[in-house]
N, C-alpha and C positions, 0 to 999 in steps of 0.2 A: 557507542553504537546505538542507532535508532532503529527499532523494529517497526516497519510500516505495516499497519493492519487496518486499512481503510475500507475493507469489504463489508458493506452493511448487510449483505445477504447471509453471512455466517456469524451472526453475533451471539448465538447460543453457545455456552461453554460445553455443551454435550456433543457438538460436531466433532468428528474424528480428525478433520483436517485443520480446523481453526480458521481464523480470518487471514486473508491474504492481502498483499499490497497490489492495488490495481492502478488506475489512472492517477490517484492521489499521490502515489510515490514519485511521479514525474515532478510535481510541484515542490516536493520536499528535496529532491535531488538538485533542482535548479536553485532553490533557496540556499542549500548547503554550499553549493559552488560559489554563489555570490557572497555569502558570509566568509568563506575561506579566502576568496580573492580580496575581500576588504581587509582581511587580517584579523578577524575576530578570534578570541581565544576559544579553544575547544569546549570548555564548560559553558560559555555563553552560547555557542552554536547549538549545543545539546538542548539548552533551556528553550531557545527560540523554536527549534524544530519540534520539540515535544509539545509546545503550545500550538504550533501550526497543526500538528498531527491530530490533536483533540478536536479541531474544527473541520476536518476533512472526512468525507464519507462518499464512497462510490459503490456502484452496483453494476455488475455485468449483465448483459442481455443479448439474446441472439434470435434470429428468425427461424432457425432450424436446430435440431438436436445435434450434439457433437458426435464425431466419429472417432473411435479409438483405433489407432493403427494396429493391424493384425487381427482384428475381431470382425467377423462377418455378422451383420445384423439382418440377414435375409430370412 
């Protein structure tokens, strides 16, 4: 299993949530599918995907604040 944690905004170990998989997880899933289709062994796939994961970093941004369903902010 590969844990995708490419979120650069939450790199501190003191964050309660931890790092999340964002857009970088798409590239890892596509690569995993291509490796599986090619017939690579699982150990080889894990090695390649871990190497890819180390070089991927993404950060989320928005133009407005988020709204949590069920909570009024007025």
